C-alpha positions as CSV (number, residue, x, y, z in Angstrom):
1,X,93.7,94.0,90.9
2,X,94.1,92.6,94.6
3,X,97.6,93.6,95.8
4,X,97.6,91.7,98.9
5,X,98.9,88.6,96.3
6,X,101.8,90.5,95.3
7,X,102.4,90.8,98.8
8,X,102.1,94.4,99.2
9,X,99.1,95.9,101.6
10,X,97.8,99.1,99.7
11,X,95.5,100.3,102.4
12,X,93.2,103.6,102.4
13,X,95.8,105.7,103.2
14,X,98.8,103.5,103.6
15,X,101.7,101.2,101.6
16,X,103.3,98.3,103.5
17,X,106.0,96.6,102.6
18,X,106.5,92.9,102.5
19,X,107.2,92.7,106.4
20,X,104.3,94.8,107.3
21,X,105.9,97.8,107.7
22,X,104.2,101.1,107.1
23,X,106.3,103.0,104.2
24,X,103.6,105.8,103.4
25,X,100.7,106.6,105.3
26,X,99.7,109.7,102.9
27,X,101.3,111.8,100.3
28,X,100.2,115.0,98.6
29,X,101.5,115.3,95.2
30,X,101.3,117.5,92.3
31,X,98.6,116.8,89.3
32,X,99.0,119.1,86.0
33,X,96.1,118.8,83.9
34,X,95.6,120.1,80.3
35,X,93.4,119.6,77.3
36,X,94.9,117.8,74.2
37,X,92.4,117.9,71.5
38,X,89.5,115.6,72.5
39,X,90.8,114.5,75.8
40,X,92.4,115.6,79.0
41,X,96.4,114.7,79.7
42,X,97.1,114.6,83.6
43,X,100.8,114.3,84.5
44,X,102.5,113.7,88.4
45,X,105.7,115.6,87.9
46,X,107.6,114.4,91.0
47,X,107.2,110.8,90.0
48,X,107.2,111.2,86.1
49,X,103.6,109.4,85.9
50,X,101.1,110.5,83.0
51,X,97.3,109.3,82.5
52,X,94.6,110.7,80.5
53,X,90.7,111.1,80.8
54,X,87.7,112.5,79.1
55,X,87.3,115.1,81.6
56,X,89.9,117.4,84.1
57,X,88.0,114.8,86.8
58,X,88.4,112.0,85.0
59,X,92.2,112.4,84.5
60,X,93.1,113.3,87.7
61,X,90.9,110.0,88.8
62,X,93.0,107.7,86.5
63,X,96.4,109.7,87.0
64,X,95.8,109.1,91.0
65,X,95.4,105.0,89.9
66,X,98.2,105.4,88.1
67,X,100.4,106.9,90.8
68,X,98.9,104.8,93.3
69,X,100.0,101.5,91.2
70,X,103.5,103.2,90.2
71,X,104.2,103.5,94.1
72,X,102.9,99.9,94.6
73,X,105.3,98.8,92.0
74,X,108.3,100.7,93.3
75,X,107.9,98.5,96.9
76,X,107.4,95.5,95.0
77,X,110.7,96.1,92.8
78,X,113.1,97.5,95.7
79,X,113.5,100.9,94.0
80,X,111.2,102.5,96.9
81,X,114.6,104.4,98.2
82,X,114.8,105.7,94.4
83,X,111.2,107.4,94.7
84,X,110.5,108.0,98.4
85,X,112.6,111.6,98.0
86,X,109.8,112.8,96.1
87,X,107.0,111.4,98.0
88,X,108.2,112.1,101.5
89,X,109.4,115.8,100.8
90,X,107.0,118.1,102.9
91,X,107.8,120.9,100.5
92,X,106.7,121.8,96.8
93,X,107.3,124.3,94.8
94,X,105.4,124.8,91.6
95,X,105.4,128.3,89.6
96,X,104.5,129.5,86.1
97,X,107.6,130.1,83.5
98,X,107.3,132.1,80.4
99,X,109.1,131.1,77.8
100,X,109.2,132.4,74.0
101,X,108.0,129.5,71.3
102,X,109.9,129.4,68.0
């Protein structure tokens, strides 16, 4: 896919809007990966984006691609402001929780 044709520039570490202004240079998001039968599921909780793969590394790679496409689409659809807080937040907290199963 040639993202430049959509009016979005996705560089190595940057997303630019239609006017060429850099929106995000680099972001570190959370990836959760777990095994589901014969494949691995992956999820980015900040954005609600999910993917899967044949191995944990493959699931992570596929999730990264899905997140990048999601962010490019957010810019293209004009909803960047709706997701920018999750992407640009300097603090993230993750913690395991223990629950009782039925």
